[in-house]
C-alpha positions as CSV (number, residue, x, y, z in Angstrom):
1,M,62.8,38.0,20.2
2,K,62.0,34.9,22.2
3,L,59.0,35.7,24.3
4,P,56.0,33.4,25.0
5,G,52.5,34.4,24.0
6,H,50.0,36.2,26.1
7,D,48.5,32.9,27.4
8,A,51.9,31.7,28.7
9,I,52.4,35.0,30.4
10,A,49.0,34.8,32.0
11,R,49.7,31.3,33.3
12,Q,52.9,32.5,34.8
13,A,51.2,35.3,36.6
14,D,48.6,32.9,38.0
15,E,51.4,30.6,39.2
16,H,53.0,33.5,41.0
17,L,49.8,34.9,42.4
18,V,50.3,34.9,46.1
19,T,49.2,37.1,48.9
20,H,51.8,39.9,48.7
21,R,53.0,41.2,52.0
22,V,56.0,42.9,53.5
23,K,58.4,41.1,55.9
24,L,60.9,43.0,57.9
25,P,64.1,41.5,59.3
26,R,64.1,40.5,63.0
27,K,67.0,40.1,65.4
28,V,65.4,37.2,67.3
29,V,63.1,34.8,65.5
30,E,61.2,32.3,67.7
31,H,58.2,30.2,66.7
32,P,55.0,31.4,68.4
33,F,54.1,27.9,69.5
34,R,57.4,27.7,71.3
35,Q,56.8,31.0,73.1
36,V,53.3,29.8,74.2
37,A,54.7,26.4,75.3
38,K,57.3,28.1,77.5
39,R,54.7,30.2,79.2
40,V,52.3,27.3,79.7
41,L,55.2,25.3,81.3
42,M,56.0,28.2,83.6
43,A,52.3,28.4,84.6
44,L,52.2,24.7,85.4
45,L,55.3,25.0,87.5
46,V,53.8,27.8,89.5
47,L,50.6,25.7,89.9
48,S,52.5,22.7,91.0
49,A,54.6,24.6,93.5
50,T,51.4,26.1,95.0
51,A,49.7,22.7,95.3
52,L,52.8,21.2,97.0
53,L,52.9,24.1,99.5
54,V,49.3,23.5,100.4
55,Y,49.7,19.7,100.7
56,F,52.7,19.9,103.0
57,D,50.7,22.2,105.3
58,H,47.4,20.5,104.8
59,E,46.7,20.4,108.5
60,G,46.4,24.2,108.5
61,Y,43.5,24.0,106.0
62,N,39.9,23.1,106.5
63,D,37.7,21.5,103.9
64,N,34.0,22.2,104.5
65,S,32.9,18.9,102.9
66,D,35.0,16.4,105.1
67,G,37.2,18.6,107.2
68,S,40.5,17.2,105.8
69,V,42.7,18.2,102.8
70,D,44.3,15.5,100.8
71,F,46.6,15.7,97.7
72,L,43.7,16.1,95.3
73,D,42.2,18.9,97.5
74,A,45.6,20.6,97.5
75,W,45.6,20.7,93.7
76,Y,42.0,21.9,93.7
77,Y,42.7,24.7,96.1
78,A,45.8,25.8,94.1
79,T,43.7,25.9,90.9
80,V,40.8,27.9,92.2
81,T,43.1,30.2,94.2
82,L,45.6,31.1,91.4
83,S,42.7,31.6,88.9
84,T,41.1,34.0,91.5
85,T,37.9,31.9,91.4
86,G,37.9,31.3,95.2
87,Y,34.9,29.1,96.1
88,G,35.7,29.3,99.8
89,D,35.1,25.6,100.4
90,I,38.8,25.1,101.4
91,T,40.2,27.8,103.6
92,P,43.4,28.3,105.6
93,V,42.6,28.2,109.4
94,S,46.0,28.0,111.1
95,D,48.3,31.0,111.5
96,G,51.0,29.3,109.5
97,A,48.7,28.5,106.6
98,R,47.5,32.1,106.5
99,L,51.0,33.5,106.6
100,T,51.9,31.2,103.7
101,N,48.9,32.5,101.7
102,I,50.0,36.1,102.4
103,F,53.7,35.9,101.6
104,V,53.9,32.9,99.2
105,I,50.7,32.0,97.5
106,T,49.5,35.5,96.8
107,P,52.8,36.4,94.9
108,L,52.4,33.1,93.1
109,R,48.9,34.0,92.1
110,V,50.1,37.4,90.7
111,L,52.9,35.6,88.8
112,F,50.4,33.1,87.4
113,L,48.1,35.8,86.2
114,I,51.0,37.8,84.7
115,I,52.1,34.7,82.7
116,L,48.6,34.0,81.3
117,V,47.6,37.6,80.7
118,G,51.0,38.5,79.2
119,T,50.7,35.6,76.7
120,T,47.2,36.7,75.7
121,L,48.3,40.3,75.3
122,E,51.3,39.4,73.3
123,V,49.3,37.3,70.9
124,L,46.7,40.1,70.5
125,T,49.2,42.9,70.1
126,E,51.6,41.1,67.7
127,R,49.6,42.2,64.6
128,T,49.3,45.8,65.9
129,R,53.1,46.0,66.5
130,E,53.8,44.5,63.1
131,E,51.6,47.1,61.4
132,W,53.3,49.9,63.4
133,R,56.7,48.7,62.3
134,L,55.5,48.5,58.7
135,N,54.1,52.0,58.8
136,R,57.2,53.4,60.4
137,W,59.4,51.6,57.8
138,R,57.3,53.0,54.9
139,S,57.5,56.5,56.2
140,T,61.3,56.5,56.7
141,L,62.2,54.6,53.5
142,R,63.8,56.9,50.9
143,D,66.3,56.5,48.0
144,H,66.6,52.8,48.6
145,T,67.5,49.9,46.3
146,V,64.8,47.4,45.2
147,V,66.1,44.0,44.1
148,V,63.7,41.8,42.2
149,G,64.8,38.2,42.5
150,F,67.0,36.8,45.3
151,G,68.7,34.1,43.3
152,T,72.4,33.9,42.6
153,K,72.3,37.0,40.4
154,G,70.3,39.0,42.9
155,R,72.4,38.0,45.9
156,S,75.6,38.9,44.1
157,A,74.2,42.3,43.0
158,I,73.2,43.1,46.6
159,Q,76.6,42.1,47.9
160,T,78.3,44.3,45.3
161,V,76.1,47.3,46.1
162,C,76.5,46.9,49.8
163,A,80.2,46.8,49.4
164,T,80.1,50.4,48.2
165,G,78.6,51.5,51.5
166,L,74.9,50.9,51.1
167,R,73.2,49.8,54.4
168,K,71.1,46.6,54.5
169,E,68.2,48.7,55.8
170,Q,68.2,50.5,52.4
171,V,67.6,47.2,50.4
172,V,64.2,45.7,49.7
173,V,64.0,42.3,48.1
174,V,60.9,41.2,46.0
175,D,60.3,37.6,45.2
176,P,57.2,35.3,44.8
177,S,58.7,32.6,47.1
178,S,58.1,33.0,50.9
179,K,61.1,30.8,51.6
180,V,63.3,33.1,49.5
181,I,62.0,36.1,51.4
182,D,62.6,34.4,54.7
183,A,66.2,33.8,53.6
184,A,66.5,37.5,52.7
185,T,65.1,38.8,56.0
186,A,67.4,36.4,57.8
187,E,70.3,38.3,56.2
188,G,68.9,41.6,57.3
189,Y,67.0,42.8,54.2
190,A,63.4,43.8,54.1
191,G,61.3,41.6,51.8
192,V,58.1,41.7,49.9
193,I,56.4,38.4,48.9
194,G,54.6,38.6,45.5
195,D,54.8,38.8,41.8
196,A,56.9,41.8,40.8
197,T,55.0,42.2,37.5
198,R,52.1,43.4,39.5
199,S,52.1,47.1,40.3
200,E,50.6,46.6,43.8
201,V,53.5,44.4,44.8
202,L,56.1,47.0,43.7
203,K,54.2,49.7,45.5
204,R,54.5,47.7,48.7
205,A,58.3,47.7,48.1
206,E,58.0,51.6,47.8
207,V,59.5,51.4,44.3
208,H,58.1,54.8,43.5
209,K,60.6,56.2,46.1
210,A,63.5,54.0,45.1
211,R,66.8,55.3,43.7
212,K,68.0,52.1,42.1
213,I,66.1,49.0,40.9
214,I,67.9,45.8,40.1
215,I,65.9,43.2,38.1
216,A,67.4,39.7,38.4
217,T,64.6,37.4,37.5
218,Q,64.9,33.9,36.1
219,R,63.0,34.5,32.9
220,D,63.6,37.2,30.3
221,D,59.8,37.8,29.7
222,T,59.4,38.4,33.4
223,A,62.2,40.9,33.4
224,V,60.5,42.8,30.5
225,L,57.2,43.0,32.4
226,V,58.9,44.0,35.7
227,T,60.9,46.7,33.9
228,L,57.8,48.2,32.2
229,T,55.9,48.2,35.5
230,A,58.8,49.7,37.5
231,R,59.5,52.4,35.0
232,Q,55.8,53.4,34.9
233,L,55.9,53.8,38.7
234,N,59.2,55.5,38.9
235,K,60.4,57.7,36.0
236,G,63.7,58.8,37.6
237,A,65.2,55.6,39.2
238,K,68.1,53.8,37.7
239,I,67.0,50.4,36.4
240,V,69.5,47.7,35.7
241,A,68.2,44.3,34.4
242,A,69.8,41.0,33.6
243,V,68.7,38.8,30.7
244,R,69.8,35.3,29.5
245,E,69.5,35.9,25.8
246,E,71.4,38.7,24.2
247,E,68.7,39.3,21.6
248,N,66.3,40.3,24.4
249,A,68.6,43.1,25.6
250,P,67.2,45.8,23.2
251,L,63.7,45.1,24.3
252,L,64.7,45.6,28.0
253,K,66.2,49.0,27.0
254,Q,63.1,49.9,25.1
255,S,61.0,48.9,28.2
256,G,62.9,51.5,30.3
257,A,66.1,49.8,31.6
258,D,69.1,52.1,31.8
259,A,71.6,49.1,31.6
260,V,71.1,45.5,30.5
261,I,73.5,42.7,31.5
262,T,73.5,39.6,29.4
263,S,74.4,36.9,31.9
264,A,75.0,34.0,29.5
265,S,77.2,36.0,27.1
266,A,79.1,37.7,29.9
267,A,79.9,34.4,31.5
268,G,80.9,33.0,28.0
269,R,83.2,36.0,27.4
270,L,84.9,35.5,30.7
271,L,85.3,31.8,29.9
272,G,86.9,32.6,26.6
273,L,89.2,35.2,28.1
274,S,90.3,32.7,30.7
275,V,91.1,30.1,28.1
276,L,93.2,32.6,26.1
277,S,94.9,34.1,29.2
278,P,94.1,32.6,32.6
279,A,95.9,35.6,34.3
280,A,93.7,38.1,32.4
281,G,90.6,36.1,33.4
282,M,91.7,36.2,37.1
283,V,92.1,40.0,36.8
284,M,88.6,40.4,35.3
285,E,87.0,38.2,37.9
286,D,88.8,40.3,40.6
287,L,87.5,43.5,39.1
288,I,83.9,42.4,39.2
289,Q,84.2,41.3,42.8
290,Q,83.6,44.5,44.7
291,G,85.5,45.0,48.0
292,S,88.5,42.7,47.4
293,G,91.7,43.0,45.4
294,L,91.2,45.5,42.5
295,D,87.9,47.5,42.2
296,I,86.6,49.6,39.4
297,V,85.0,52.8,40.8
298,E,83.5,56.0,39.6
299,R,84.6,59.3,41.3
300,P,84.4,63.0,40.6
301,V,87.4,65.0,39.3
302,I,89.1,67.0,42.1
303,K,90.4,70.5,41.6
304,A,94.0,69.5,41.4
305,E,93.2,67.3,38.4
306,V,91.5,70.0,36.4
307,G,93.4,70.8,33.2
308,R,95.4,67.5,33.2
309,R,95.0,64.6,30.9
310,P,93.5,61.3,32.2
311,R,96.9,59.6,32.2
312,E,98.4,62.4,34.3
313,T,96.3,61.6,37.4
314,D,97.4,59.5,40.3
315,D,94.8,56.8,39.6
316,L,94.6,54.4,36.7
317,V,91.8,56.0,34.6
318,V,89.8,53.8,32.3
319,S,87.1,56.2,31.0
320,V,85.9,59.7,31.5
321,V,82.2,60.5,32.0
322,R,81.4,63.8,30.5
323,G,77.7,64.8,30.6
324,H,75.9,61.7,29.3
325,R,78.8,60.4,27.4
326,V,81.4,57.7,28.4
327,L,84.7,58.4,26.7
328,G,87.8,56.2,26.7
329,Y,90.9,57.6,28.4
330,D,92.6,58.0,25.0
331,D,89.6,59.5,23.2
332,P,90.6,62.8,21.4
333,D,87.4,64.4,22.6
334,V,88.5,64.1,26.2
335,G,91.4,66.6,25.9
336,T,92.0,67.8,29.5
337,L,89.8,67.0,32.5
338,E,87.1,69.4,33.6
339,L,85.6,69.9,37.1
340,T,82.3,68.5,36.0
341,D,83.8,65.3,34.7
342,R,83.7,61.9,36.5
343,L,86.4,59.3,36.2
344,I,86.1,55.5,36.0
345,T,89.3,54.3,37.7
346,I,90.8,51.0,38.9
347,V,91.9,51.2,42.5
348,R,93.2,48.8,45.2
349,A,90.2,47.9,47.4
350,T,90.4,49.3,50.9
351,P,87.8,50.2,53.5
352,G,88.3,53.9,52.5
353,T,87.5,53.3,48.8
354,Q,83.8,52.8,49.1
355,I,82.4,55.1,46.5
356,A,78.8,54.9,45.5
357,P,78.3,54.8,41.8
358,D,76.5,57.6,40.0
359,V,72.8,57.2,39.5
360,R,72.5,58.9,36.2
361,P,71.9,56.8,33.0
362,L,75.0,56.7,30.9
363,V,75.0,56.4,27.1
364,Q,78.0,54.7,25.5
365,E,79.3,56.5,22.4
């Protein structure tokens, strides 16, 4: 078993120690400074238009200090008028100037206030709206899939699961990198920033209500700690973990993983198979790419198939799932198919063959 000591694990936890928070995907993402800049520019345009209107009709206004209104006075009057300060030192005296104040400057004043007040309210209520979205998300999230790690393995796992019909709203990504979570939310997944070895981070991902947990971390020791924590929080979820070293796979299973995939050895076997038979390698690669070409799926036995042998069905049956056992199609213990059996079959991928895999842990015999 190749695991670092307790000190190394503690150092890793300290490196990943960040403020864990939930980020939900958004349809339109715009920087706050850009939003404020747009509104400030609109306010300046309204202020400029008001100052020009007053200056063009400056003869209709009276300044208590010198009796005339110049360009600076026009800007001064526009500023104090739109801000509703109104010192009264410059006033419209002609009928035209008063009509302009009624029908033009007053609406501009209202527009100016709407822009400024709207910006302030939006800034103040953004946090409240985000909290409301998070509370609503937590209350409606059930039987979802938690993916720990959004690297190459995590992305591929999500794409495969979503190809079976799982909606993006039912996927929560956990990763310590904020940039990685930003990439996940940009693709439509909810994300939690933080170290998944910490129980409070997994709780924010609602892991205790999850149906499936995929652990695709970069380090095997991290995968062990995440598996232990996840299994402690959720006894019934199906946990699938990936490891680099094959000798670490038994420890993952002892930690609570239902299935362990050895990424390095699996890639090596595919390489060896492709060397021996390039065509066989292409078929295997096609089978593991869900949603295109040939797919391997699990489905229940239908009534018309009860009493038949696996090879007598219309589909190409690879294995039969009976109870907690996975039996080969030619296993003598299979005999004839029963209504409670499930079949592992190879089918041509079409939009109608999206069958969600069973969530029960299976034991190979």
